[in-house]
Steps between C-alpha positions, in 0.01 A plus 500: 500500500791279404513386861134403489557322171792305650288408803220387269740289295653354816152420634400338168818291506430392858143406408626310195751310716222415747277376215787290362569361848131409548485346151805287585344386826173418324690311230689298765170426679340388174799277427479351850129428455565353155770273643263385775225434246740307278609290798138434596404410144801272466404321819137473387601363159741256661236376741245472220752313286569257782127451557446436128788253498357315803158485335649366177704245695188391686303466177783307335522273803125430488519428127794266559313320779199458271721366222672260743167370632374452146821319406473279810144406412599424142798293619277306739262419215789385279634286786156344552480419130850346509410293807175388339682401182768326707237306695328398176832393351587312821164321488558410134854386572383289795226342290750432221748336740227292660371401156847395386558302817167328466555436133851367560377269779208384291719395205729273698 
């Protein structure tokens, strides 16, 4: 009976060792899969982050181009106004010079 009891204990210990061995293998497999999933997720997040950055850069570039075009148009209008004012002042100055010349020649 003691011999059967010893065999039973030995068999239980062997089964326990096998269960522990299988649990260790399963744990290693789960860790491997988790590492793969983390790597995949990291890559996905990195790619998504780069895509988001490119989209934001593109949007910022379009906004900048719009602002530049608006500024150019505004500058062109200001330049036209300056030219128009300059032409008017030139006409007035020419008329004033001609008037002075005529007046100075007429008084002699």
